[in-house]
Phi, psi and omega in degrees: 000143180290135176268162180301309180299323179294313180297318180296316185293320182293326177286320178299317181298319181289316179296327180296344176292336182246331184239126179256131182083202180057036183299318181295320179294318179299318179298319179294323178297320178293322176299317180298321177299316181289328182269002178061045183236159178266160186228139173246120179256130179238131180183166180294158177298147175086011181262015174068030177297311180295315180299322181298313182291319178296320178294322177298316179299319179294313181296327181283343178072034180244167178290127184242136176226140177246132176244116178273108184283131180223162181299336181263011179290144179248154177305324180293336177290342182261306187266336182115180183206175176268133182244131181272134179252109180298335184296313181244001177069024182246156176260135176235150182277131175254116185282138180272183182291352178294341181277073177211167178285318181233115183249124176264113174265090187281128182052059186300331182280006176268352179261148180292171188299324183293332177282318178299321181291338177296337179278341187301310180298320181296316183291321185272314187262351184057039177204160175226159180245124179233120179060035179082000179248137181269132180238121177290147179271159181299157174244134355287163179224128179222144170247124175239114187249152176237152173209154181263126185279349188253325182281126181248337180291131179072022179242158180232106182304141180293135176291155182301326180298331180271318180298329181293341180274356174272129178299313182234149160243113185256136178261116181267122184254172179293150176287164175287167179299320180294319179294320180292326176295318178298321177302313182296318181292325185275319186244020180289344180251135183299328184283357183248033179288147187289148174235114184260155178235149176295133177239002179210186176206167184295322179297321178297318180299317179297324178291323182293335179297329177295327177290323178297323180295343180276349181293129184280135175232107186296152178304326180294324178286325174299317177296326178293318177300314180297320181295320179296315182293316181290335177293328177293326178289326178296325179293337182273352181276134179297140178221138183297131177071017182227135179290142180253118185257349179237136175277331176205152179262187184287147182276170175302336176298332177293322177298315178296319181295317178296319179299309183291316184293323180295321178293319180295320179294319178299313180297321182297331180263010175084018179259152177250015176209160182259134177255157176301329180295325176293321177296317179297321183293322187265349184302316180301321181293331181276328191258336191299332180261005182251007176239150181249124181280142175280170177298322180298319180295317180292323179295326180269007179058039175268121184269164176298322180298323180294319179290323178294320176299323178294318178297315180298320182292326186267349180272125181301137181268128181285158175271132182251000000 
């Protein structure tokens, strides 16, 4: 049977032919695949967010589709529509690009709310409705979206109902000087662009999820996950003489996401049990998009990550 480190390494090696660095982000993407969750990547332009997801789809050997979100995009451009056939006078459903295993929603915040909401049913129910008929999506199915954190003109912020459906929100940072030097040396010539090959497949991924389900998560660690999530809600409650930095805390979906992601991360690293340190490590990626900052927090430049770090520091760690 394939082990977590072996499976991870073969995918990393293949993706590494096209993407240099971003090791932590790649690991989180693999965790999301194993935990059956969607991912939102946020970062400045030119940080290879799109290339990373496309390379992952190729290495994984699944059907990949890219949707470039624009202000004039329609829901039917995503899920599909009914097409009339003059020959027989009948309507047939034309499936959109959402019918793929791995869907890249590029610059998702550039499309209006009605297009973003078209993804909600697909992301949560793994199905879409066209012309009153429900169509199941392929298995496995993932949505990996990207957005730019600085440009605000012509963008539509994602509603909380949609961001909550992403397992992770990952922050993509600039590469190191050494990594950027390697990029120039390796890809400075147009004729040396990378060519990736599939090293896995979707059926294998579905089987590996059964191995992730075998990872032990002790009741004390379950209680720790619950305590972290509920502590974010406590920060959102008004208190006399105390500044309130959150308008709302993390939902119960955050508890489930931490539970699933921690087990997947443990399996990926060759462990058969979850430790509190793994929960602490993955908590910011699970929680940062599930809490709402108040005006006071934004005025004082207090970030969600800073408040999550405070919650982790103040929550007692159980003995395992």
